[in-house]
N, C-alpha and C positions, 0 to 999 in steps of 0.2 A: 838192574839199575842202570840208568843211563848218564854218563858224565861228560860235560864239556871240559876238556883240558885246553887251557890257553896258556901256551909257553913258547917263547921264541928260541931258546936254547935248544939246539937239535939233540945233543947228547942227553941232556937232562929230560927233555920231552919225550924222547923214545923210551929211556929207562923208566920213566913214570907211567907212560902209556902201556908198557909191557907189564909192569907190575900190577897196575889196575886191571888189566885184561885178565891176568892169571888169578886174580882174586874174584873174577866172576863178573866185573863190571863191563858194560858196553861203552867204549870210549870213542869219542870223536875229538880229534886234536886240531887246533888251529894255532897259527903262529903269529898273528898280529891282532892288534885291538879292532881294527875295522872289520875284519872277518868274524871275530867274536861277537861284535855288536850286531852284525847282520844275522848271524846263526841264532842269536837269542831273541831276535824279532820274529823268526819265522818257525823255529823248532822248539819242542819241549824236552827239557832236560830234568834229572832228579837231582843233580848236584852239578856244582861248577867249582873247578880248580883254576884260580886266576892268578897269573903273574902280574905284577905292577908295571915293570919296566918293559913295556912293549913298543914295537914300532907301529906307526900309523895313527895310533890312538892309545894313550895311556890307559893302563889297567884301571885306575881309579875313575876314569871317564867311562869306561865300559859298565863298571858297577854302578856309578850314579845314574847312567841312562837306564839301566836294568831296573833300579828301584823307582825311578821316575814313571816308568811305564806300569807300575804296580806289581811287577813280577817278584814273588816272594822266595823263589828258589834259593836253597842254602848255598852260600858262597864261602870257600875257603881261599884266602889269599896266600900265595907263595911269594915271599919277598926276600931279597938280599939286603934290604934297608933295615938296619937293626935299631934305628933311633925309635924312642918312644913316640915322638910326634908323627912319624910315619904310620906307626901301628895304630895310633889313636885316630888318625885321619881315615885310615882304611875302615876301622870299626864304625866310626861316626858316619861313613858314607853308605853304611849298610852291609858290610861284611859280617859273617857270623863267627868266623875263626880265622887265625892266621898260623903260618908255619914259616919259620925263617930258613932260608937257604944256608949251608946244605942241610938236608934233613934225612932221616931214615925212613924208608918205605913203610915199616910196620907202625911208626907213629902216624904217618899220614892216612893209613887205613884205618887206625883206631879213631882218629879225629873225625873222619868222614863217617864212620858208623855212629859216633856220637851226634853228629850233625843230623843224620837221618832220625835218630831216636828223638832229638829235640824238636825237629820239624813236625814229627808225628805225634808230639806230646806224649811220648812213651818213655818212661824212666828206666824200665827193666831191659837188660840186654837181649833177653830172648823175646821172640814173638810167639805168644801162645793163643791158640784158638780152638777151643774145646779139646779135642784129642790130639791136635797137632802142635809141635813145638819146632820153631825154627831158630837156629843159632846163626846170625849173620857172620860171626867171627870165625866159627870153625866150618861153615858151610855144610852143616848138618841138619837133617830133618828126622823127627821121630813121629810116629803115629801110633797111638795106644801104647806108648813106651817102647815101640819096635822100631829100629832104623829103617829109613826109606831112601833108597837110591834114586836120585834124580839127575837128569842132564843139567848142563850149565843153565840152559835157557829155561828149563822147567823150574829149576830152582828160582832163577830171577822172576819169572811170572808168579810164582807162589809168593815170593817175597813182596812184590809190588801189590798183589791182591790182598794180603794179610795187612800190610801197613794202610791200607785203604778200605778195610772192612766196613761195609754199610754204604759205600760209594759206588756209583756206576762209573766204571772207567771205559772210555770209548776204545774201539778197535785201534784207531790211530794211535792214541796215547800208549796203549800196550805194546803195539808193534814198534814204536819209537824207543820204548823202554828196553826192548830185546835186541834191536838191530841198529847198528850204526850206519854212517855213510859208506857207500860202496859195497855193502854186504847184499848178495842176491837174496831176495825174500820170496818164496813161493806164495801164491795168492791164499793158500789154505794153511800156511805155517802156524799161525796163531791158533786155529781151530785145532790142529794136531796136538799142540802143547796143552790146550784146554782139555781135549779128549783124554790124554794121558794122565793129567791130574785127576780127572774124574774117576778113571779106572782105579787110582790108588786111593782116593778119599771118598769116593761115593759120587753117584751120579748127581745128587742134589747140592753137592758141595759148591759148585760154580753155577751161578744162574745166568741164563742168557737174557739180556733185555734186547728184544728185537729191534733192529734198525739203529741200535746205540753201541752196545758192547757187552761187558760182563761184570758181574758184582758177586762178592759173597757176603752173606749176612753177618752181622755182628755176632761175636761168640756169646755164649750164655751169660758170662760175667760181665759183658759190655752193655748188655741191654737194660 
């Protein structure tokens, strides 16, 4: 899962970036509203963590621009502003949740997982697909009730595919979910991750849609 972190405080931003990365997210960090606005026009993100008090463009303007473009990516606002009016304005402008500074990293992570579930119209904390069960909180996967060891990016790819079962996801979308800015990406990196998941869960688990990308069929319970 790829996150855009928008935070101008160096110490808080670096600590948040490290914590999110350690929890398995791909994190791109920008430090002003104008850069955030531009990034959101050209890149795909799964979640956005957005500070309100930003240089060059206020966070609330970044949020309003995002929603005016029809972008429905979940947004969690980080704010030092504790007044009810500020929180109401943020939610009414299109935010999905907010967290007041200072905050504990475990709470931020739990709120992000909740946003992912809500956005995917999924109430249960676990992602279950036939014999596969994925727990985003503990970063564990089981197959036929046996634990499966996956690399960080294999786990992230499986997570994205399960969240979008029945949909065809482009190679670009999947690659952007796995790799952030400045990371070197081999031309066949995505194919290698797909190959490794097929080895673990069966060759028919992930279907290639030629010229577009990849998909997994909906589970038996979803059909």
